[in-house]
C-alpha positions, 0 to 999 in steps of 0.5 A: 939888549933883547928888548930892545926894539921889541917891546920899548920901540926902536931907540927907546933904552932903560930909564934904569941905572945900567949895572944897579941892582934895583932891588939893593936895599936902600931909598929911592925916590919914585915919581909916575903920571897919570895917563895923558896927566890927566887930573885924576887924583884931586886938586891943588887949593891954596898949596894943599892937595885935595883929594878925590876918590882916586887921589884916595885910593893912591894914598890908601894904597902907598900906606898899604904897602908896608903892611903887606910887604916885608920888602918896603917902607914907605916914607913921605909921598905927594899926591899931585892931581896928575902924578905921584911922588913917593919916598920908600926904603927898599930891604931885600926880600929875604934876605934874597940878592938877585944876580941879574942876567945869570939865567938862574931860576931861583935869581928869577924868583927874587926879582919880586923884591925889585924897586918895578915890582913894588911901583907895579905892584901898587900901580896895579892895585890902585888902577884895580879900585879905580875901575871899580868905581861907576863910571871909570871901569876902562879907564886908563889910570897910568903912564907907562913906566915911572923916574926913580932917583936912588937916594945916596946919602942923608943930605940928599934924602932931606932935600928929597923930603923937602921937595916932596913936601913942598910940590903942592904949594908949587903946582901949576907954576912957572915949568923952567923954574929950577926943580931943586932935585 
């Protein structure tokens, strides 16, 4: 692998499912963390997330995604003090499904329709707007990368929606509990 050892560091592997086309239509559950898990996005009070200005920016950019991208339909999300959970439906960009690894320049251009491109755009827009807040100009907002889960069927979709809805009420509770996803 070309990136192995150069950008990810020695011994680190891609978190993406090998052989999966991340521009394929379907539901995806994404999670990403704030830098060093700082409580940057708000607080939890009696099981409810109370967003601060930074959390409000993330929510507005999440809602904006499906208005600005023809390949994304956003679903439910949960903004926690130090991380974000979101469920989205990705549809092929202009009917384009990239052939990864072919070296074809047209296939490369289509990568804009991948899940990674959507997450990168969301994190970038939020970072830019947070850095416009006085005192936040040079702030590192996000940890690198993100976690994703491919939703395989309706049962999985409903279970993930429940998990996201219940997440604020479980925030800060014992780490070794069953995660429910």
